[in-house]
N, C-alpha and C positions, 0 to 999 in steps of 0.2 A: 599534600603530595606524599608519595610513599617514602618511607625511611630506607636506609641501606639494609640489605639482608644481614641478619645477625647469626643465622645458623643454616645448616643444610636443609632444614625443613622450613622453607619460607611460607609466610602467610599471604594469601591473595584474597583481596576483597573484591567480589563481583557485585556490582550495584545494579540491580535490575533482574527480576526473575522471569523474564520472557524467554522465547526460544533462543535468542542470541546469548543471553546470560547463562542459561542452563546448559547450552551446548558447550560454552566455554568452561563452565564449572566441571562438567564431566571430563573434558580433556585434561584439565589441570589436576583433578584428583587422580586420574590415571597415571599422571607423571609423578605422583607421590607428594604433591604439595598440599598444604593445609588450606582448604577452600571454604570461605564463608560467603554465602549469598545473602544480600540484603535487599528487601523489597518493601515499598511503602504500603502495599495492600495487606489485608489480613491473610491472604494466601497468594502463592505465586501462580503465574500463567493465566491470569484472569482474562486478558485480552485474547489470548490463544483459545481459551475455552469459549468465549463469546463468538469468536470468528468461526468456530466449528458448529454453532447451533444449527445452521442451515445445511450442514454437510461439510465435514472437515477436508477441505481441498488442500492437501499437504504440499504437492508439487505438480509438475506437468511433464508429460512424456515426450514433449517436442524435442526434435534433434538439437544438438548442442549449438550450432550456429544461429538459427533463429531464436532459440531460447535466450542466448546471451544478448541478442539484438533487442530484446524486450526492455532492456534497461536504458535505452536511449543514449544520451550523452555519457552516461556513467558506465556503458557497456565494457569498455576496456578495463576499468577498475574492478567492477563486479565480476567480470570474466576471470580475473586472477583468483578471486575467492572460490569461484565455482570449480576451478581446477583442483581444489582441496576437497570439495564436497558438492557434487552436482546432483541432478534429479535422481538418476539411478542409484548413486551412492546413498542418498538420503532414504530411498526406499529400502535399501538393504539395512540401513541403520534401524529403521522402523521395524523391519522384520526381526531384527535382533532383540527387540523388546517384546516379541511374541505377538505382534500386531500384523495381521495380513493386510495387503492393499490390493486395489484393482484399478485399472485404467478405464475411465468412463468414455462415452461416445465422443465427447469433446476433446479427449486427450488428457483431461485432468486426472490426477491421481488422488484416490481417497482411501482411508482405512475401510476395510470390508464392512464394518458396522456403521460407517459414515460419522462416527462420533470422535470428539477430541478427548473426552474425559478418560476413557480407558487407556489411551496412549499416555496421557499426562500422569496418571496414577502409576503405570508401570515404570515410567521414566523416573519419577520422584523416588520410587522404591529403590531403583538401582542407584540413584545419586546418594541416597542416605546410606545404603550399604557400602558405598565407596568412600564414605567418610565426609561427604559434603554436609555442612550445617546450614540450615535455612533460618534466617532471622527476618520474620515478617513484622509489619507495622514499624518499620524503620525507614523513615523518610529522610533521604539524604539532603543536607543543607550546605554542602561544600566542605571547605577545609578550615581548620584552625591550626596555624603553623604546619606541622608535619602530620597532623591527624585528621581523619575523616570525622565529620560531625553529623549526627543523626538526631532527629526528633523521634522519640519513642513514647509508648504509653506510660512509661515510668519516668519520663523527662528526657532531657538532652543527654546523649551519650557520645563519647569520643572513642575512636577506634584506630589503632595503629595497624598498618599493613605494609608488607614489603613491596607489593605491586598492587595496582588498582585497575580493574577492568570495568569500564562504564558501559552499560547496555540499557540506557534509560528510555529508549523509545523515542518517538517523535512528538507530535503535538495533538494527535487526534484521540478521542475517547478519554478525556482527562479523568473521568470518574473511575477508570480502570488503572490509572497511574501514569499514563503518558501525557503529561501536561506541559512539557517543554520548559519547566522551571529551571533546568540546568543551563539554558542558553546564556543568560547574563553571567553566570558564575564562570563559564569557560571564556567568554569574551573579556571578562575582567583580567584574565590571565593571558590575554593576547592570542587566544586561539581563534582562528578564522571560522566563523559559523555563518552560513547563509540562512536568512530568515526562513522559518518554517511556513510552508504553504500547504493548502489542502490538495490531496491527490485521491484519485478514485472517488470523486465527489459529485454532488449535484450542482446545478447552475440556476441562476435566476433569469427571469424574462418578464417583460411588462405585458402580461396578459390582460385582455379585456375582462371586465367584471362578468360578462356572460360566460366566457370560457371557464373562469374560475368556479363560478357557481354551478355550472352544468357538468363539468368534466373533471374537476380536481380529484386526483386519486385513481383515475382510470388508466388502464394499461394501453400502451401503444405497441401493437403486435408487429412482428417481422418487418423491419425496415433496414435500410442501409444508411449509415451516417457518413458524411464526408466533411473534412475540415482542410482548408488550405492554410498551411502555416506561413510564417513571415518570410521563409525562404522559397516559397512557391511550390513546396511539396504537398501533394494531396495524401491525406491519411484517411483510410476507409475501413469501416467495420460494419458487420451485420449483426443485428440483435434486436432487443426490445427495450422499451423504456416505460416510464410512468410520467404522466402529466401531473404536476403538483400545483398548488395554489399560486406559487410564484415562480415556476420554472419547470425544469425537467430533471428526473433522476433515472436510475436503472442501469442495467449492464452495458447497453450500447453507449450511454452517456459516459459512464466510468471509463470505458475503453478508450475514449477520445479526450478524456479530461485534461491530460497533460498539455495537449496542443491548444485546447480551448482556453485553459487557464493562462497559458503563456501569452496568447493573443490578448486576453482581457488585461493582463498586467501591462502589456506594451501599448495598447491603444484604447483601453476602456470598454471594449465590447468584442464579441466574436460572432462570426456567422457560421452556423451549423446547417449544412444542407441535408435534408432528409429525402430519401427515395422511399415513398410510401407504398410503392408496388414493385418490389425487387424482381419479381418474376414476369413482369410485363414490360415490353419496350415502349419508348415514347411514341413511336410511330403507330404501334397497335392501339395505344390509348387515344391518340389524336384521331385515328380513323373511327373508333367506336364513339367518341364524344361528338364527332361531326355529324353523326346520323340524326335525323329529325327526332325531337323529343316526344312528339305526339301527346302533348299536354302534361308530360311528367315534369316534376320539379327537378332542379339541379341535384338536390340531395338524392332523389330516387335514381337519377341517371348515374350518379357517381357510385351508388351502391350496386346497381345492377350491371353496369358496364365496366366499371373500374375496380369493383370489389372493395370499395372503401366503407369502413364503418363510420358511425356518426362522429366519433372523435377525430378521425383523420379528415373528414369533411369539414368539421369545425375549424381545424387547423388551417385548412386551405383558405377559409373565409378570414381567418385571423391574419394570415401572412401575405395574401395576394390581393391585388386591387380588383375593383369591379370589372374593369376592362379585361384583366387577365382571366377572371372567372368566366367571362362571357365568350372568350375566344378559344375554340377547341385546341388550337396549336399551343397557345400560351398556357392554357390550363393543363394540358398534357406535360408541358415542360415543367410547370410548377409541381405537379404530382411527382415527377422524377427527380426534382432538385428544389424542394421547398426551402426557401431561405428563412431560417429561424434566428432571430437576433437575440443573443444572450448577453446579459449586462453585468453579471458578476458570478462569483462562486458562493456556494453555501458556506457557513462558518467552518473554520478548521476543525473545531471539536466534533462536528457532525461527519467529517470525512472518514472514509474507511482507513486511510493511511495519510502520511504526510510526505511532502518533498522538502528539500533543504536539509540543513544540519551541518555537522563538522565537515569542512571542505577537505578534499583529497590532499591538497597541498599542505595541510596542517599536520598530516600523518606520514609516517614512513610506510614501507611496504608491508610491515607487520602490524600496522594499525596502532602504533604508539605515537602519541603526540610529540612532535619534534621539540617543542619547548617545555615539555613536562615529562622528563624521563621517568619511566616506570608506570605511566598512566596510558592505558589503552582504551580504545572505543570500538564498539561493535553494534550491529543491528540498525534499526530505523533511525537512530540519532545521527547516522552518517548521511552525507549529501548525495543521495541517490533516490530513485523511486522506481516502482514497478507496477504493472497492471495487475488486476485480480487474475486468478487462475493458478495460484500456487507459486508464482514467481517471487512474491514478497517474502513468503515464509522460507523458501529455499535459500535466498540470499541472506536472510537473517541468521539461519542456522550456519551457513557457510562462513559468514563474517565472524561469528562467535568462535568457530574453530580456528580461523586464521589468527584472530587476536590472542587466543589461548596459546597457540604455538609461539606467537611473539613474546608473550609473558615468559614462557618456559625458556626460550632462547635468551632473553634479556637477563633473567634471574641467574641462569647458569654462568653467564659471563660476569655478572656482578658479584656472584659468590666466589668465582675463581679469582677475580681481581682483589677481593677482600682477603 
């Protein structure tokens, strides 16, 4: 735990060099504090860089109310952070680094060159110029009395700090530093932490061997997915997916992953309904499928009349009975609402992000742990989740800023009291 401030220039240890930690470090340095960032990896921002390989989706241009609603149950909490730094403000911050942005056709916001590396380089340059020191290959191991303990390439090191800001990430992509090792250390100090769970993840299904052998790795183009949650609310998204050897992946699946995961946690399985022909009505399909086949196979009929490719046709055979396939009305209903039974999530380490973490009730409004004065938390290690589309990064940046403001406020009162 942090020691009492001993001078007007307090030392703040920021543990975790991702977006939340670096945003916090920038604000703390601007306040004139001595800021030291510690990260387990050989360089900071590794997950940030990897997330940007396919195009750095930094935030979203969606209006405020639906934007905040993307955070599900945590929307009121995350909404408070976004009052400090929302999507438009984040874009302005990026422009201040000399990086231009644009809004894509989906409303997502990207750097003009679509890359994360130039943004990170410009940011690190500004951080170093502001006096922030970066200490890589420092893997945090908790506390020893009042000091932070790190494993380093030179052996174990102990560090004193007047305040600590933890931005350790969740539990996905452990090879990049987010391994969730911090969970038991905080629980040992009676901090309430919800178990980490996969978010924006793939799911498993008990496919037949034929489907695995013939179609694993192939894309499922343009569909609508629907999930009925435990409260009877229907969640619907349009997009694409990929059939894997043991389940489903892809943007459509990720968009519904929170609801699917929660159903699986509650009842051991989840039903995902797929509309395989979003632009055709069930009645249109039933009329076309009821026409005489004239010697054509069912696959040929489905291809010519319903526009289904071989994978979608195979899924129909996988999920519908022979009687349903033989009856035009039931077949049309199956095409529009194909019931796919999902049995589990892919492992947490494979997920794009994670849910769970330090619970809101364990923290005050400035993200300081209530039972560990001077210790603040930010980023994905907090108990919230977000879909892909820039929402995750925006809230990570915003929480880092909120926690930094909390550190500044707490230190100013602690120094005054001293």
